[in-house]
All heavy atoms as an XYZ file, in Angstrom:
788
protein
N       0.899     -1.244     -0.024
C       0.052      0.046      0.034
C       0.889      1.296     -0.037
O       1.785      1.364      0.876
C      -0.843     -0.045      1.257
C      -1.694      1.169      1.433
S      -2.679      1.095      2.835
C      -3.895      2.343      2.563
N       0.677      2.123     -0.850
C       1.435      3.356     -0.957
C       0.818      4.452     -0.182
O      -0.466      4.451     -0.169
C       1.518      3.816     -2.441
C       2.505      3.021     -3.273
C       2.639      3.684     -4.618
O       1.801      4.416     -5.128
N       3.785      3.429     -5.279
N       1.605      5.191      0.517
C       1.202      6.296      1.416
C       1.175      7.524      0.479
O       2.053      7.733     -0.449
C       1.988      6.524      2.481
C       2.014      5.378      3.430
N       0.953      5.132      4.320
C       2.898      4.437      3.746
C       1.209      4.076      5.000
N       2.442      3.565      4.729
N       0.145      8.466      0.549
C       0.173      9.602     -0.211
C       1.402     10.453      0.152
O       1.886     10.435      1.206
C      -1.136     10.306      0.161
C      -1.560      9.733      1.412
C      -0.912      8.425      1.449
N       1.934     11.207     -0.926
C       3.059     12.095     -0.601
C       2.580     13.213      0.296
O       1.546     13.724      0.206
C       3.500     12.723     -2.043
N       3.541     13.466      1.242
C       3.190     14.632      2.206
C       3.092     15.931      1.428
O       3.838     16.139      0.417
C       4.313     14.615      3.188
C       5.430     13.868      2.524
C       4.845     13.001      1.477
N       2.223     16.766      1.914
C       2.064     18.060      1.369
C       3.205     19.011      1.791
O       3.939     18.703      2.642
C       0.695     18.783      1.570
C       0.494     19.079      3.053
O       1.475     19.051      3.807
O      -0.628     19.212      3.418
N       3.435     20.061      1.095
C       4.545     20.978      1.339
C       4.700     21.483      2.831
O       5.705     21.579      3.470
C       4.489     22.103      0.368
C       5.842     23.058      0.507
C       6.973     22.370     -0.194
N       8.122     23.256     -0.052
C       9.275     22.891      0.281
N       9.632     21.674      0.605
N      10.300     23.785      0.258
N       3.417     21.755      3.388
C       3.372     22.221      4.840
C       3.837     21.173      5.778
O       4.506     21.486      6.681
C       1.931     22.739      5.108
N       3.466     19.989      5.474
C       3.924     18.781      6.256
C       5.437     18.646      6.273
O       6.034     18.467      7.171
C       3.186     17.510      5.982
O       1.798     17.831      6.004
C       3.597     16.366      6.772
N       5.914     18.714      5.023
C       7.340     18.596      4.811
C       8.169     19.779      5.605
O       9.087     19.408      6.257
C       7.793     18.616      3.456
C       7.345     17.444      2.608
C       7.680     17.593      1.099
O       8.079     18.676      0.685
O       7.408     16.612      0.446
N       7.669     20.877      5.544
C       8.247     22.126      6.180
C       8.144     21.850      7.758
O       9.158     22.086      8.414
C       7.562     23.367      5.811
C       7.996     23.614      4.286
C       8.097     24.562      6.619
C       7.278     24.780      3.648
N       7.107     21.453      8.212
C       6.895     21.143      9.677
C       7.887     20.147     10.145
O       8.473     20.135     11.184
C       5.451     20.736      9.999
N       8.088     19.087      9.371
C       8.949     17.937      9.705
C      10.462     18.424      9.768
O      11.168     18.104     10.593
C       8.852     16.859      8.699
C       7.552     16.032      8.986
C       7.388     14.860      8.041
O       8.236     14.619      7.187
O       6.346     14.105      8.114
N      10.807     19.266      8.724
C      12.119     19.793      8.721
C      12.395     20.685      9.981
O      13.418     20.669     10.617
C      12.420     20.620      7.384
C      13.643     21.445      7.513
C      12.462     19.713      6.259
N      11.414     21.543     10.334
C      11.532     22.396     11.488
C      11.604     21.500     12.747
O      12.377     21.836     13.693
C      10.329     23.358     11.597
N      10.881     20.459     12.793
C      10.893     19.616     13.983
C      12.234     18.881     14.115
O      12.787     18.810     15.203
C       9.784     18.563     13.881
C       9.657     17.762     15.184
C       8.391     16.866     15.107
O       7.668     16.853     14.248
O       8.261     16.068     16.131
N      12.794     18.477     12.938
C      14.148     17.852     12.881
C      15.180     18.815     13.432
O      16.026     18.485     14.270
C      14.438     17.319     11.574
C      15.953     16.918     11.473
C      13.576     16.011     11.253
N      15.056     19.957     12.942
C      16.111     21.001     13.339
C      15.944     21.309     14.828
O      17.012     21.505     15.497
C      15.836     22.332     12.493
N      14.720     21.425     15.379
C      14.640     21.675     16.846
C      15.199     20.523     17.659
O      15.866     20.789     18.693
C      13.043     21.802     17.045
C      12.831     22.133     18.561
C      11.319     22.282     18.818
O      10.617     22.806     17.923
O      10.952     21.884     19.877
N      14.925     19.286     17.251
C      15.531     18.180     18.008
C      17.021     18.131     17.865
O      17.696     17.886     18.902
C      14.885     16.822     17.546
C      15.572     15.697     18.165
C      13.420     16.699     17.822
N      17.480     18.432     16.728
C      19.013     18.428     16.449
C      19.625     19.463     17.342
O      20.829     19.370     17.648
C      19.332     18.614     15.004
N      19.043     20.584     17.642
C      19.564     21.635     18.496
C      19.299     21.395     19.969
O      19.548     22.354     20.775
C      19.044     23.014     17.922
C      19.602     23.285     16.625
C      21.082     23.436     16.502
O      21.720     23.944     17.363
O      21.607     22.835     15.507
N      18.725     20.341     20.350
C      18.351     20.136     21.748
C      19.575     20.119     22.583
O      20.355     19.122     22.483
C      17.546     18.834     21.903
C      17.015     18.510     23.319
O      17.541     19.141     24.251
O      16.232     17.588     23.341
N      19.783     21.124     23.424
C      21.079     21.135     24.324
C      21.125     20.068     25.227
O      22.178     19.490     25.542
C      21.091     22.446     24.962
C      21.435     23.648     24.070
O      22.021     23.411     23.032
O      21.066     24.789     24.451
N      19.979     19.522     25.713
C      19.976     18.417     26.717
C      20.506     17.223     26.105
O      21.271     16.466     26.595
C      18.568     18.277     27.351
N      19.978     16.916     24.890
C      20.357     15.666     24.139
C      21.836     15.825     23.777
O      22.656     14.860     23.965
C      19.611     15.468     22.907
C      19.865     14.209     22.085
C      19.799     12.977     22.934
C      18.823     14.057     20.932
N      22.332     16.971     23.253
C      23.679     17.252     22.912
C      24.574     17.013     24.094
O      25.666     16.264     24.058
C      23.859     18.654     22.411
C      25.287     18.956     22.003
C      25.453     20.415     21.522
N      24.607     20.589     20.364
C      25.169     20.321     19.036
N      26.247     19.884     18.945
N      24.311     20.587     18.090
N      24.130     17.536     25.250
C      25.028     17.413     26.536
C      25.119     15.979     26.899
O      26.225     15.508     27.365
N      23.891     15.197     26.881
C      23.934     13.860     27.277
C      24.801     13.035     26.420
O      25.613     12.188     26.863
C      22.519     13.309     27.223
C      22.379     11.865     27.611
C      22.273     11.325     28.805
C      22.502     10.729     26.641
N      22.288      9.986     28.709
C      22.413      9.556     27.462
C      22.597     10.682     25.333
C      22.404      8.311     26.855
C      22.683      9.318     24.692
C      22.521      8.252     25.488
N      24.785     13.269     25.103
C      25.550     12.494     24.122
C      27.103     12.809     24.305
O      27.872     11.853     24.331
C      25.200     12.862     22.688
C      25.850     12.003     21.571
C      25.669     10.564     21.779
C      25.198     12.498     20.227
N      27.423     14.097     24.569
C      28.876     14.381     24.767
C      29.354     13.725     26.060
O      30.455     13.272     26.158
C      28.941     15.939     24.756
C      28.906     16.462     23.377
C      30.384     16.313     25.356
C      28.861     17.965     23.231
N      28.484     13.820     27.080
C      28.912     13.147     28.413
C      29.172     11.658     28.138
O      30.104     11.063     28.653
C      27.800     13.382     29.447
C      27.767     14.696     30.009
C      28.958     15.053     30.908
O      29.541     14.135     31.460
O      29.305     16.241     30.959
N      28.282     10.931     27.425
C      28.404      9.503     27.211
C      29.646      9.301     26.373
O      30.424      8.332     26.746
C      27.189      8.909     26.449
C      25.854      9.107     27.271
C      25.882      8.539     28.681
N      26.413      7.154     28.735
C      27.246      6.747     29.702
N      27.586      7.641     30.626
N      27.768      5.567     29.639
N      29.886     10.028     25.429
C      31.116      9.869     24.535
C      32.359     10.184     25.381
O      33.255      9.267     25.435
C      31.082     10.842     23.398
C      32.387     10.864     22.540
C      32.702      9.535     21.867
C      32.261     11.982     21.460
N      32.389     11.138     26.227
C      33.513     11.526     27.074
C      33.732     10.325     28.070
O      34.977      9.939     28.197
C      33.259     12.782     27.837
N      32.807      9.743     28.546
C      32.951      8.651     29.485
C      33.588      7.411     28.825
O      34.512      6.804     29.258
C      31.689      8.198     30.132
C      31.909      7.163     31.206
C      30.648      6.854     32.025
O      30.018      7.808     32.321
O      30.443      5.697     32.202
N      33.178      7.203     27.609
C      33.644      5.991     26.852
C      35.122      6.188     26.379
O      35.864      5.240     26.320
C      32.779      5.685     25.620
C      31.458      4.997     25.956
N      31.441      3.750     26.512
C      30.194      5.449     25.866
C      30.194      3.440     26.716
N      29.495      4.408     26.318
N      35.514      7.450     26.076
C      36.841      7.622     25.521
C      37.787      8.157     26.631
O      39.017      8.328     26.267
C      36.865      8.536     24.323
C      36.112      7.766     23.217
C      36.356      9.916     24.588
N      37.315      8.484     27.782
C      38.127      9.026     28.902
C      38.787     10.369     28.645
O      39.837     10.641     29.076
N      37.877     11.187     28.044
C      38.204     12.600     27.865
C      37.213     13.460     28.609
O      35.956     13.150     28.606
C      38.165     12.913     26.319
C      38.316     14.295     26.048
C      39.251     12.061     25.613
N      37.590     14.626     29.222
C      36.635     15.447     29.847
C      35.674     15.972     28.802
O      35.960     16.264     27.666
C      37.465     16.700     30.299
C      38.827     16.058     30.559
C      38.974     15.082     29.361
N      34.386     16.082     29.132
C      33.238     16.408     28.273
C      33.568     17.810     27.587
O      33.263     17.975     26.459
C      31.969     16.425     29.004
N      34.159     18.718     28.417
C      34.401     20.027     27.843
C      35.524     20.022     26.795
O      35.679     21.067     25.987
C      34.768     21.003     28.911
C      35.987     20.644     29.780
C      35.631     19.768     31.000
O      34.460     19.413     31.222
O      36.552     19.534     31.803
N      36.265     18.923     26.599
C      37.232     18.857     25.586
C      36.706     18.202     24.283
O      37.417     18.063     23.293
C      38.414     18.013     26.169
C      39.259     18.732     27.129
O      39.015     19.955     27.339
O      40.051     18.054     27.855
N      35.430     17.788     24.360
C      34.830     17.192     23.077
C      34.334     18.242     22.109
O      33.520     19.104     22.570
C      33.649     16.271     23.501
C      34.148     15.085     24.503
C      32.951     15.717     22.289
C      34.950     13.998     23.810
N      34.929     18.200     20.981
C      34.359     19.208     19.902
C      33.334     18.404     19.017
O      33.602     17.357     18.479
C      35.581     19.474     18.974
C      35.207     20.340     17.804
O      33.955     20.609     17.600
O      36.096     20.721     17.086
N      32.077     18.890     19.122
C      30.986     18.180     18.396
C      31.180     17.951     16.917
O      30.538     17.238     16.290
C      29.743     18.845     18.752
C      30.196     20.289     19.191
C      31.619     20.089     19.724
N      32.152     18.745     16.392
C      32.306     18.597     14.908
C      33.518     17.908     14.523
O      33.913     17.701     13.356
C      32.452     20.052     14.276
C      31.159     20.747     14.438
O      30.111     20.194     14.108
O      31.129     21.933     14.869
N      34.233     17.208     15.581
C      35.432     16.324     15.343
C      34.855     14.911     15.305
O      34.092     14.559     16.090
C      36.396     16.549     16.470
C      37.668     15.720     16.369
C      38.564     15.946     17.451
N      39.727     14.937     17.386
C      40.549     14.700     18.345
N      40.398     15.382     19.483
N      41.553     13.810     18.219
N      35.403     14.176     14.384
C      34.967     12.707     14.351
C      35.250     12.016     15.701
O      36.335     12.198     16.314
C      35.875     12.083     13.225
C      36.226     13.226     12.326
C      36.338     14.414     13.268
N      34.213     11.296     16.106
C      34.389     10.658     17.393
C      35.521      9.647     17.460
O      36.048      9.381     18.472
C      33.075      9.935     17.716
C      31.873     10.979     17.939
S      30.321     10.137     18.423
C      29.691      9.826     16.734
N      35.784      8.999     16.282
C      36.952      8.150     16.227
C      38.327      8.795     16.566
O      39.242      8.220     17.033
C      37.117      7.490     14.863
O      37.274      8.537     13.862
N      38.373     10.207     16.304
C      39.488     10.958     16.597
C      39.758     11.001     18.124
O      40.903     11.410     18.601
N      38.836     10.720     18.999
C      38.994     10.657     20.436
C      39.279      9.101     20.864
O      39.430      8.898     22.107
C      37.697     11.095     21.096
C      37.390     12.544     20.894
C      36.474     13.017     20.038
C      38.194     13.552     21.559
C      36.271     14.338     19.781
C      37.996     14.897     21.438
C      37.033     15.285     20.506
O      36.802     16.606     20.197
N      39.380      8.226     19.860
C      39.681      6.885     20.279
C      38.425      5.964     20.442
O      38.457      4.938     21.107
N      37.300      6.395     19.894
C      35.994      5.641     20.153
C      36.159      4.400     19.230
O      36.236      4.443     18.005
C      34.758      6.444     19.686
C      33.494      5.771     19.902
C      33.249      5.610     21.422
C      32.369      6.479     19.243
N      36.255      3.257     19.831
C      36.452      1.963     19.172
C      35.068      1.494     18.665
O      34.136      1.986     19.024
C      36.969      0.935     20.107
O      36.091      0.589     21.114
N      35.126      0.589     17.749
C      33.862     -0.025     17.249
C      33.027     -0.677     18.372
O      31.768     -0.583     18.343
C      34.118     -1.056     16.136
O      34.898     -2.077     16.556
N      33.671     -1.211     19.331
C      32.946     -1.889     20.471
C      32.187     -0.748     21.255
O      31.033     -0.865     21.537
C      33.869     -2.619     21.372
C      33.226     -3.237     22.663
C      32.132     -4.172     22.302
C      34.281     -3.741     23.552
N      32.909      0.333     21.577
C      32.253      1.453     22.313
C      31.276      2.148     21.424
O      30.229      2.611     21.901
C      33.327      2.359     22.929
C      34.024      1.871     24.102
C      35.427      1.859     24.276
C      33.261      1.257     25.057
C      35.982      1.404     25.335
C      33.842      0.877     26.316
C      35.236      0.875     26.420
O      35.925      0.396     27.495
N      31.483      2.203     20.127
C      30.459      2.849     19.274
C      29.131      2.035     19.287
O      28.015      2.578     19.399
C      31.027      2.961     17.796
N      29.240      0.715     19.285
C      28.043     -0.107     19.471
C      27.446      0.054     20.778
O      26.176      0.138     20.915
C      28.356     -1.546     19.181
C      28.712     -1.839     17.666
C      29.146     -3.388     17.628
C      27.524     -1.707     16.788
N      28.313      0.164     21.806
C      27.718      0.317     23.132
C      26.962      1.666     23.319
O      25.910      1.769     23.862
C      28.830      0.255     24.297
O      29.446     -0.995     24.110
C      28.398      0.437     25.604
N      27.642      2.671     22.635
C      27.038      4.057     22.723
C      25.676      4.072     21.989
O      24.676      4.604     22.447
C      27.909      5.070     22.132
C      27.496      6.520     22.139
C      27.030      6.993     23.601
C      28.619      7.469     21.596
N      25.635      3.386     20.784
C      24.430      3.197     20.031
C      23.283      2.563     20.955
O      22.130      3.076     20.891
C      24.578      2.485     18.714
N      23.713      1.497     21.622
C      22.729      0.866     22.558
C      22.148      1.824     23.602
O      20.990      1.869     23.927
C      23.296     -0.337     23.145
C      23.510     -1.534     22.171
O      22.767     -1.555     21.150
O      24.185     -2.494     22.519
N      23.146      2.603     24.164
C      22.662      3.528     25.204
C      21.757      4.655     24.575
O      20.811      5.039     25.275
C      23.911      4.238     25.789
C      24.758      3.318     26.657
C      26.101      3.934     27.126
O      26.345      5.075     26.839
O      26.830      3.199     27.751
N      22.085      5.062     23.349
C      21.158      6.016     22.766
C      19.828      5.417     22.539
O      18.759      6.108     22.806
C      21.743      6.535     21.329
C      23.070      7.260     21.653
C      20.743      7.338     20.616
C      23.879      7.479     20.286
N      19.691      4.259     22.075
C      18.444      3.587     21.870
C      17.588      3.462     23.209
O      16.435      3.858     23.230
C      18.590      2.124     21.280
C      18.947      2.118     19.883
C      19.163      0.674     19.330
O      19.506     -0.257     20.167
O      18.853      0.487     18.184
N      18.264      3.123     24.312
C      17.641      3.063     25.540
C      17.167      4.447     26.048
O      16.066      4.603     26.576
C      18.493      2.438     26.600
C      18.783      0.955     26.404
O      18.107      0.282     25.636
O      19.864      0.463     26.987
N      18.078      5.420     25.935
C      17.824      6.720     26.341
C      16.633      7.399     25.572
O      15.727      8.050     26.247
C      19.055      7.627     26.116
C      18.902      9.035     26.683
N      18.863      9.356     28.040
C      18.770     10.198     25.973
C      18.720     10.633     28.166
N      18.685     11.167     26.977
N      16.568      7.138     24.203
C      15.503      7.786     23.470
C      14.327      6.900     23.174
O      13.269      7.351     22.783
C      16.055      8.165     22.138
C      17.195      9.313     22.205
C      17.784      9.585     20.835
C      16.689     10.528     22.884
N      14.451      5.598     23.510
C      13.366      4.653     23.379
C      12.961      4.460     21.836
O      11.864      4.251     21.483
N      14.035      4.435     20.987
C      13.854      4.148     19.531
C      14.899      3.088     19.095
O      15.925      2.833     19.800
C      14.032      5.484     18.692
C      15.432      5.988     18.928
C      12.982      6.459     18.992
C      15.806      7.184     17.993
N      14.595      2.455     18.007
C      15.519      1.559     17.483
C      16.344      2.248     16.361
O      15.734      3.047     15.583
C      14.804      0.342     16.812
N      17.677      1.934     16.275
C      18.572      2.671     15.336
C      19.113      1.632     14.288
O      19.254      0.489     14.733
C      19.628      3.308     16.083
C      19.192      4.438     17.039
C      20.463      4.920     17.826
C      18.552      5.543     16.336
N      19.371      2.096     13.200
C      20.085      1.287     12.187
C      21.490      1.052     12.720
O      22.117      1.854     13.400
C      20.251      2.035     10.841
C      20.755      1.184      9.725
O      21.932      0.921      9.709
O      19.967      0.775      8.989
N      21.997     -0.132     12.510
C      23.299     -0.642     13.102
C      24.455      0.251     12.531
O      25.515      0.266     13.157
C      23.518     -2.099     12.763
O      23.524     -2.346     11.427
N      24.299      0.940     11.435
C      25.325      1.723     10.796
C      25.365      3.258     11.207
O      26.109      3.898     10.757
C      25.251      1.667      9.397
O      24.075      2.198      8.841
C      25.467      0.198      8.849
N      24.414      3.532     12.132
C      24.316      5.013     12.377
C      25.547      5.692     12.912
O      25.909      6.763     12.635
C      23.103      5.216     13.429
C      22.738      6.734     13.413
C      23.371      4.708     14.809
C      21.378      7.076     13.874
N      26.251      4.866     13.742
C      27.547      5.537     14.174
C      28.583      5.771     13.201
O      29.446      6.699     13.210
C      28.089      4.641     15.326
C      27.183      4.434     16.503
S      26.742      6.059     17.423
C      28.294      6.438     18.167
N      28.615      4.838     12.155
C      29.640      4.964     11.095
C      29.217      6.000     10.016
O      29.957      6.677      9.418
C      29.896      3.633     10.466
C      30.680      2.724     11.459
C      31.986      2.632     11.578
C      30.123      1.847     12.409
N      32.314      1.734     12.604
C      31.194      1.286     13.196
C      28.758      1.622     12.906
C      31.012      0.410     14.230
C      28.748      0.750     14.005
C      29.778      0.129     14.652
N      27.887      6.058      9.876
C      27.343      6.942      8.829
C      27.360      8.455      9.335
O      27.261      9.333      8.572
C      25.937      6.586      8.528
C      25.816      5.302      7.792
O      26.825      4.799      7.212
O      24.768      4.744      7.746
N      27.485      8.672     10.677
C      27.418      9.917     11.263
C      28.587     10.039     12.291
O      28.397      9.824     13.428
C      26.074     10.087     12.008
C      24.890      9.973     11.062
O      24.619     10.921     10.301
N      24.327      8.734     11.024
N      29.772     10.373     11.709
C      30.998     10.278     12.591
C      31.253     11.411     13.619
O      32.076     11.203     14.479
C      32.045     10.360     11.487
C      31.507     11.066     10.374
C      30.022     10.730     10.371
N      30.363     12.401     13.660
C      30.618     13.531     14.560
C      29.377     13.539     15.541
O      28.275     13.076     15.083
C      30.900     14.834     13.926
O      29.664     15.317     13.355
C      31.930     14.787     12.975
N      29.529     14.215     16.625
C      28.318     14.435     17.503
C      27.238     15.217     16.750
O      26.115     14.992     16.770
C      28.740     15.175     18.846
C      27.470     15.637     19.528
C      29.662     14.133     19.657
N      27.704     16.333     15.968
C      26.699     17.087     15.297
C      26.032     16.314     14.211
O      24.714     16.445     14.136
C      27.465     18.356     14.543
O      28.175     18.994     15.655
C      26.531     19.229     13.874
N      26.653     15.506     13.444
C      25.988     14.686     12.370
C      25.070     13.634     13.006
O      24.011     13.294     12.579
C      26.890     14.143     11.351
O      27.856     13.311     11.986
C      27.663     15.177     10.540
N      25.556     13.134     14.150
C      24.791     12.096     14.842
C      23.538     12.658     15.363
O      22.439     12.040     15.288
C      25.605     11.400     15.945
C      24.893     10.235     16.696
C      24.392      9.140     15.855
C      25.868      9.736     17.741
N      23.610     13.778     15.952
C      22.364     14.500     16.449
C      21.391     14.727     15.378
O      20.205     14.627     15.505
C      22.778     15.800     17.202
C      23.422     15.652     18.568
C      23.956     16.979     18.998
C      22.385     15.209     19.541
N      21.798     15.167     14.198
C      20.895     15.412     13.084
C      20.265     14.128     12.690
O      19.072     14.011     12.434
C      21.714     16.001     11.962
N      21.052     13.033     12.704
C      20.435     11.710     12.297
C      19.453     11.256     13.370
O      18.363     10.670     13.040
C      21.572     10.626     12.035
N      19.737     11.480     14.625
C      18.871     11.113     15.649
C      17.617     11.882     15.668
O      16.496     11.437     15.923
C      19.529     11.251     17.081
C      20.684     10.322     17.360
C      21.399     10.748     18.618
C      20.184      8.894     17.419
N      17.685     13.080     15.203
C      16.498     14.015     15.157
C      15.635     13.510     14.080
O      14.337     13.368     14.234
C      16.964     15.357     14.847
N      16.168     13.059     12.874
C      15.317     12.483     11.892
C      14.692     11.261     12.410
O      13.438     10.999     12.075
C      16.256     12.214     10.700
C      16.586     13.434      9.962
C      17.497     13.131      8.781
O      18.237     12.163      8.687
N      17.558     14.130      7.855
N      15.341     10.366     13.096
C      14.832      9.136     13.620
C      13.689      9.418     14.549
O      12.656      8.774     14.645
C      15.834      8.279     14.279
C      16.857      7.622     13.264
C      16.087      6.671     12.392
O      15.220      6.013     12.671
O      16.550      6.607     11.187
N      13.855     10.469     15.425
C      12.843     10.734     16.420
C      11.582     11.256     15.785
O      10.480     10.879     16.193
C      13.336     11.708     17.427
C      14.352     11.183     18.510
C      15.042     12.349     19.217
C      13.664     10.323     19.390
N      11.715     12.149     14.821
C      10.594     12.627     14.060
C       9.964     11.441     13.306
O       8.661     11.378     13.319
C      10.965     13.782     13.094
C       9.856     14.146     12.110
C      11.431     15.019     13.926
N      10.764     10.618     12.695
C      10.139      9.518     11.915
C       9.369      8.544     12.848
O       8.365      8.057     12.473
C      11.246      8.762     11.204
C      10.784      7.663     10.279
C      11.926      7.035      9.512
N      12.616      8.056      8.693
C      13.892      8.207      8.730
N      14.708      7.450      9.606
N      14.555      9.101      8.041
N       9.870      8.281     13.954
C       9.320      7.394     14.932
C       8.060      7.951     15.562
O       7.180      7.210     16.154
C      10.304      6.901     16.007
O      10.611      7.977     16.911
N       7.943      9.301     15.590
C       6.731      9.908     16.180
C       5.635     10.069     15.191
O       4.465     10.403     15.536
C       7.090     11.177     16.805
O       7.310     12.258     15.835
N       5.884      9.812     13.954
C       4.873     10.020     12.899
C       3.946      8.779     12.839
O       4.175      7.779     13.140
C       5.506     10.100     11.522
O       6.495     11.101     11.583
């Protein structure tokens, strides 16, 4: 069954909602704190635009962090989300899209 294409107003509202979630300071802070704990770096030293692997985030910790994100947000994530979104900023944008998608 095909779903009708969303109208322009719906698309604009979804984009605005994604942007709002992506700019959520509480979520950004939580994610930076979790990353900092996994890599042993003070949270204030985490640059959200630097690749997380640059801090030494291993694939094991990336999967662990993805599990923590799923638990924290109550959503299921694609197994490649951490590799497809290598920075905190890009990950937040992807999470925002997932949150909007899951609430629809």
